[in-house]
N, C-alpha and C positions, 0 to 999 in steps of 0.2 A: 140207127143214125138218130137223130135230137130233131124233133120239128123245129121250124121257126117258132110257131105260133100267130099269134096275134101282129099285123104288120101296123103304123100310124103313118101313112103320108102325109108329109106337111110342106112348104117352101118357106122358104126365106130368099131376100131381092133385097141387093146395096145398090142402089144410086149414087150413083158418084159424081162430081162436078170437076172442071176443068182447073181448079183454084186447088186440087187435093183433098177436098173436102165429101166427107160425104153423110150419107142420112142412116141417123140410129133414133131407137127407140126405147127410152127409159122404162124397161115392164114393170107393171105396178103388181099380177100376177106372181104370189110366193113361191109357185110351183120352179120361176127361172126370171128372178128379177134381175133388175141391173139393163143396161146397157145389151142391144143385141138388134141387130136387122129385123124389118119387117118383114110381118107371113103368118103363114098359120096353115089352117088345113086343108087339102083337098078335098070336096064335098063329091057325092057320089053321081054319079052322069058328068062330072065337070072334067074339060080335057086338065092337064098339068099349068099350060101354059095360058091359059083361062082362069086359072087360081091363082097365080102370081098376079095377074093384072087386076080381079077384082082385090083379091088380100091387101094390097097395097094401095088401091082405092080409097079402102074400107078403116085403113086403117092412117093413112097420109092425106088423101086428099088428092091425091096426085094420080092420072093415069097416065101410065109408062108403056114407052114404044119400043116394038127387038129387045125385050128381055131375053139375055142371051144367058144358056145355060153353062154352068162353070165345070159344078162336080154334085157331090154330095156330101151328107155329113150323119152318121148316125151314132145312136146309142140304145142300149138294150135297160129293159128294166125285170128281170129273170124270175123275179121271185110275182112277177103278175104276169108271164111268158108272152112279154110285147116286144116289139123290135117298133123302133122311132125313126124313119128311115125322111131326112131333110134335107131334098132337095136345091140347093144355092142357086142364084139367079143373082145377073147382075144385069143395071141399064143405066146410060148415059140421057134418056131424052123421057121425057115425060111433061106435060101441062098442067095444067089446075095450079089451085088456092092449097098450100099446106097447112095442114091444120090435125091438130092429136083428136087421137081416141079414149075411148075407155080402157083398151089396151097399155097407152102409156101415153109418154112426152115423146112428138119423134122432134128433133132438130139438128142438122148440119153440124159437124163436129170434123176436127184435124186430127190426125193419128195422134198427132204430137201432145194433145190435149188430154189423152183417154185417160189417163192417170190421174184426173181428178172427177173420177164417175165411177162409181162401182158398175163392176163387170157384169154379165151371165156368166156363171161356168162355161169353161171353151169357147169365149168370143172370139179371143185371140186365134182361137184356131180356124174357127170359122173365117175371122179377118182375112187370115194371111193365104184360106185358100181363093176367097173370093175377090183377092186386091194381085193375086197372082198375075205380072206382064203389065200394073197400073203403076202409075208413080204417084203414089200418093204417104 
């Protein structure tokens, strides 16, 4: 049996409001440009919940409370021997003032308006996973 190779552990978090809108980030990086949820890498000696809270704060200025683990999304880069494992969260409670970062512009959007923007690869699948059971 072939071994997996290197695993890169990341996270994303869908912040959603009662009006059905949710926070997206228009990523600037060319490795995965377009709209997606904010998130990033889990750092060494950092718990996964701590990493989600930190990444959202760094990329949006918001401090989330009670992030809910929803599922995961994964993709492989066989030629590099890398598996990306992204843990998906969502939250409806936060505080702070929204601001964008070097990662990209952040803003709230409704699902019906997504067609106006370029989407990151597989964002439609990630959105479907994160929004299960929600009315958006």
